[in-house]
N, C-alpha and C positions, 0 to 999 in steps of 0.2 A: 468588504474588507476581510481578508482570510486571518483566522486566528492561529492555525497551526499548518505548517507544511511538513509533511512526511516523505522523506526520500528513500526510495526502495519500496516495491510493491511486492515483496516476498511475504512469507507466512506472518512475520513479526510486524512488518510495516502495514500490511492489509489490515491485521487485527486492530493494531493501534489506531489506524485511521477510521475504522469502523467503530470502535469503542469511543473515540473522541467525538465523531459526529453524533452518535447516540446520546452523548452527554450535552450536545447542543453547541459544540464548537464547529465554526466554519472551517472545513478541513480540505486541503488539497494534497492528493497523493500523486507523487511523481515516480516514474519509472523509465530507465534508459532503453530498455529492451521493448521490442514489439511483443505485445500479448497475443496469443499465448507464447511463451518464450521457452527456450531450451532448458530442460531440467536433467542434470546429469544423473540424478537418482530415480528419475521417473519411469524409466523402461526395463527394470530389472527382469 
């Protein structure tokens, strides 16, 4: 059984899922885009 579902694997969602998993929660991280995904600020 999954305790927490995090929707969005951006910086905030990834960090939240990571911390919750470290606290012992069964965590599912969902992202609609294929990873690695387009980052509008990543190629300046």
